C-alpha positions as CSV (number, residue, x, y, z in Angstrom):
1,M,2.8,22.0,18.6
2,T,0.7,18.7,17.3
3,K,2.0,17.7,14.1
4,I,0.7,14.7,11.9
5,K,2.8,12.0,10.0
6,I,1.0,10.6,7.3
7,C,3.3,7.0,6.8
8,G,3.2,4.6,3.8
9,L,2.4,6.5,0.3
10,T,2.8,4.1,-2.9
11,T,1.0,6.6,-5.4
12,P,0.4,10.4,-6.5
13,Q,-3.0,9.9,-6.1
14,E,-2.2,9.5,-1.8
15,A,0.5,12.4,-2.2
16,G,-2.7,14.6,-2.6
17,W,-4.7,13.4,-0.2
18,V,-2.0,14.0,2.3
19,S,-1.6,16.9,0.8
20,K,-5.5,18.0,0.9
21,A,-5.1,17.0,4.7
22,Q,-2.3,19.0,5.9
23,A,-0.4,16.6,6.8
24,D,3.3,18.1,8.4
25,Y,5.1,14.8,7.3
26,A,4.8,11.9,4.0
27,G,6.8,8.8,5.0
28,M,7.3,6.2,2.2
29,V,9.1,2.9,2.6
30,L,12.2,2.2,1.0
31,F,14.7,-1.0,0.7
32,F,12.3,-3.3,2.6
33,P,10.6,-5.7,0.5
34,K,8.6,-7.4,3.0
35,S,6.7,-4.4,3.5
36,K,3.4,-4.4,1.6
37,R,3.9,-0.1,0.9
38,N,7.7,-0.6,0.0
39,I,8.6,1.3,-3.3
40,T,11.5,2.4,-5.4
41,I,13.2,5.4,-5.4
42,D,11.9,6.5,-8.6
43,Q,8.8,6.1,-7.6
44,A,8.9,7.9,-3.8
45,K,10.7,10.8,-6.5
46,E,7.5,10.6,-8.4
47,I,5.1,10.7,-5.4
48,M,7.5,13.4,-4.2
49,K,6.8,15.9,-7.2
50,Y,2.9,15.9,-5.9
51,L,4.0,17.1,-2.6
52,P,4.1,21.0,-1.7
53,P,7.3,21.9,-0.1
54,Q,6.3,22.8,3.6
55,I,5.0,18.7,4.0
56,R,8.5,17.0,4.7
57,K,9.6,13.6,3.1
58,V,10.5,10.9,5.3
59,A,12.5,8.0,4.1
60,V,11.3,5.0,6.3
61,V,13.9,2.6,6.3
62,V,14.9,-0.7,8.2
63,S,18.4,-0.9,9.4
64,P,19.8,1.0,6.3
65,S,23.7,0.8,4.9
66,A,25.3,3.8,4.6
67,L,25.0,3.1,0.9
68,Q,21.5,3.5,1.4
69,I,21.7,6.7,3.2
70,K,23.5,8.4,0.3
71,E,20.8,7.2,-1.7
72,I,18.0,8.9,-0.1
73,Q,19.6,12.4,0.7
74,E,20.6,12.8,-3.0
75,N,16.9,11.9,-3.4
76,G,15.3,15.3,-2.0
77,F,14.6,13.5,1.5
78,D,14.0,15.8,4.4
79,I,14.4,13.2,7.1
80,V,14.6,9.0,7.7
81,Q,12.6,7.5,9.9
82,I,15.3,4.5,11.3
83,H,14.0,0.8,12.3
84,G,15.9,-2.0,13.3
85,Q,19.8,-1.2,13.7
86,V,21.7,2.0,13.1
87,L,24.7,0.8,11.7
88,P,27.6,3.5,12.9
89,E,28.6,3.6,8.9
90,A,25.2,5.2,8.2
91,L,24.9,7.4,10.9
92,E,28.5,8.7,10.2
93,T,26.8,8.7,6.2
94,L,24.2,10.8,7.7
95,Q,23.8,14.5,7.2
96,I,20.0,14.9,6.9
97,P,17.7,14.3,10.4
98,F,16.4,11.3,11.5
99,F,13.5,9.7,13.8
100,R,14.7,6.6,15.4
101,A,12.4,4.2,15.9
102,F,11.9,1.3,19.2
103,N,9.7,-0.5,21.4
104,V,9.1,1.8,24.5
105,D,10.7,-1.4,26.8
106,N,13.8,-0.5,25.9
107,M,14.1,2.9,27.2
108,Q,18.3,2.1,27.4
109,E,17.9,2.5,23.5
110,W,16.0,6.0,24.0
111,E,18.7,7.5,26.7
112,R,21.4,6.9,23.3
113,Y,19.7,8.8,21.2
114,E,18.5,11.7,23.6
115,T,22.2,13.1,23.3
116,E,22.2,12.5,19.8
117,P,22.1,15.6,17.5
118,K,21.2,14.0,14.4
119,C,18.0,12.1,16.2
120,I,14.9,15.0,16.6
121,G,12.4,12.6,17.2
122,Y,11.0,9.3,18.0
123,V,8.4,6.1,16.5
124,F,7.3,4.1,19.3
125,D,6.2,0.8,18.1
126,A,4.3,0.2,21.8
127,V,0.7,-0.9,21.5
128,K,-1.8,-2.3,19.3
129,P,-5.1,0.1,20.2
130,D,-8.6,-1.6,18.9
131,R,-9.6,2.2,18.2
132,A,-8.3,5.8,17.6
133,Y,-9.9,8.9,17.7
134,F,-9.1,11.9,14.9
135,G,-11.1,15.2,15.3
136,E,-13.5,15.5,12.3
137,K,-12.7,19.5,12.1
138,D,-10.0,18.0,9.8
139,F,-12.3,16.1,7.5
140,Q,-9.1,14.9,4.7
141,Q,-7.0,13.6,7.6
142,L,-9.7,11.4,9.2
143,A,-10.6,10.4,5.8
144,I,-7.4,9.6,4.5
145,I,-6.4,7.8,7.9
146,R,-9.8,5.5,7.5
147,E,-8.9,4.4,3.8
148,M,-5.4,3.8,5.3
149,V,-6.3,1.4,8.1
150,R,-9.0,0.0,5.7
151,Q,-6.3,-1.3,2.8
152,L,-3.7,-2.0,5.3
153,Q,-6.4,-4.5,6.6
154,Y,-5.4,-3.0,10.4
155,K,-7.8,-4.5,13.1
156,L,-8.7,-0.7,14.4
157,E,-11.8,1.4,14.4
158,I,-11.2,4.7,13.3
159,V,-13.7,7.4,15.8
160,G,-14.5,10.4,14.3
161,C,-15.0,13.2,17.5
162,P,-17.3,15.8,16.6
163,I,-16.4,19.4,15.9
164,V,-15.8,21.5,19.4
165,R,-17.9,24.7,18.4
166,E,-17.9,28.0,20.6
167,E,-20.6,29.0,21.6
168,D,-21.5,31.6,18.8
169,G,-20.8,28.5,16.4
170,L,-16.8,29.0,15.6
171,A,-14.8,26.1,15.3
172,L,-12.3,26.0,17.9
173,S,-9.0,26.2,16.7
174,S,-5.6,27.1,18.5
175,R,-5.1,29.6,15.1
176,N,-8.4,31.3,16.8
177,K,-6.0,33.2,19.2
178,R,-4.3,34.8,15.9
179,L,-7.6,36.5,15.1
180,S,-7.7,40.1,16.2
181,A,-11.5,41.2,17.3
182,Q,-12.8,42.1,14.2
183,E,-11.2,39.0,11.9
184,R,-12.8,36.5,15.0
185,E,-16.0,38.1,13.9
186,N,-15.5,38.1,10.2
187,A,-14.5,34.5,10.6
188,L,-18.1,33.8,12.3
189,N,-19.1,33.7,8.8
190,I,-17.5,30.6,7.7
191,S,-19.7,28.2,10.3
192,R,-22.9,30.8,9.8
193,T,-22.4,30.2,5.5
194,L,-22.2,26.4,5.5
195,F,-25.1,25.7,8.6
196,K,-27.3,27.9,5.9
197,S,-26.1,25.6,3.3
198,R,-26.9,22.6,5.0
199,N,-30.8,24.4,4.9
200,F,-29.9,25.4,1.1
201,A,-28.8,21.9,0.2
202,A,-32.5,20.1,0.4
203,S,-33.6,21.7,-2.1
204,H,-30.7,23.0,-3.9
205,T,-28.3,20.8,-6.4
206,V,-24.9,19.7,-5.6
207,N,-23.6,23.3,-7.8
208,E,-26.2,25.1,-6.9
209,T,-25.1,24.7,-2.8
210,Q,-21.3,24.7,-3.8
211,K,-22.0,28.2,-5.4
212,M,-23.9,29.2,-3.0
213,V,-21.3,28.7,0.0
214,E,-18.7,30.2,-2.7
215,D,-20.4,33.1,-3.2
216,A,-21.5,33.8,0.4
217,I,-17.6,33.8,1.2
218,D,-16.3,35.7,-1.5
219,V,-18.8,39.1,-0.5
220,A,-18.1,38.5,3.4
221,P,-15.9,41.1,4.8
222,G,-12.0,39.9,5.7
223,L,-12.6,36.4,4.2
224,R,-10.9,35.1,1.6
225,L,-11.9,31.5,0.1
226,E,-9.0,28.9,-0.8
227,Y,-11.2,26.3,-1.5
228,F,-14.5,24.8,-0.9
229,E,-16.1,21.4,-2.2
230,I,-18.6,18.7,-1.6
231,V,-17.4,15.4,-1.5
232,D,-17.9,12.0,-0.9
233,G,-16.9,11.1,2.5
234,N,-15.2,8.2,2.4
235,T,-13.3,8.9,-1.0
236,L,-12.8,12.6,-1.3
237,Q,-14.1,12.5,-4.5
238,K,-16.5,15.2,-6.1
239,I,-19.5,14.9,-6.5
240,T,-21.6,16.3,-8.8
241,N,-25.0,14.8,-7.5
242,W,-27.1,13.9,-4.0
243,E,-27.7,10.6,-5.5
244,D,-23.7,9.7,-6.4
245,T,-23.1,9.1,-2.3
246,S,-24.8,8.4,0.7
247,Y,-22.1,10.1,2.5
248,A,-21.8,13.8,1.8
249,V,-19.4,16.7,3.1
250,G,-18.6,19.7,2.4
251,C,-14.8,20.9,2.7
252,I,-13.8,24.6,3.5
253,T,-10.8,26.5,3.7
254,V,-10.9,29.6,4.2
255,F,-7.9,32.7,5.1
256,C,-9.1,35.1,7.2
257,G,-6.9,38.2,7.0
258,E,-3.1,35.9,7.3
259,V,-4.9,33.0,9.4
260,R,-5.8,30.3,7.3
261,L,-8.8,28.5,9.1
262,I,-10.7,24.9,8.2
263,D,-14.3,23.5,8.7
264,N,-16.8,21.4,7.4
265,I,-20.6,20.4,7.3
266,K,-22.3,17.4,6.8
267,Y,-25.4,17.0,4.4
268,K,-25.8,13.7,4.5
269,E,-24.7,10.8,6.3
């Protein structure tokens, strides 16, 4: 199963974005002043208050000392991501799992940690791509990545890939397999409502469009709305008028039975 880690958090606001994107891991750079994303332990503790328990907190460090490992473990991190050297005393102190970061050219390094029980994954510093491709179904994740690339001034083009839908309009997802036949029929009301709302929006306000979607999902059988927001597609901030932005997107999350489904629709682009 693919999991997403978003790294380099520096503010509670970014933690909110990561939470909305439903990432699996949130990384914070510690004890490395050379990084523009470096923060203190106290700043990290404040950021972690805004991350839900299901998002695992990752301390990203370079050649950490045993004392630094101890401090990380005492302040609520779930995993350590280690770049540079793994000092023996640091490894001995380590009581939580770690990711090992290394260059793929050094395969001996990989083999060494393949048998280390505390090492649960690898980060490869391998290539500098020109483009990175992300699906538009998880729109919040795509917007956050675009903003991080902009802020970090990476020479990288982020390409959004259109949502792939089944013939009846349901957004493709591995979660669809968990739906019963009846639940799958109920789930079609998500995309149908979004498509109708796009036409509705042409002659109605943002608030009216939002209410139309919320009301339609509320009365649809077997569906429970978690949220629907109409936002600026670049900033993820709510809009109140169509004139507020040239890029308006409606993002929705709905429970169909016990299965959580996401989708979105573009109103302006």
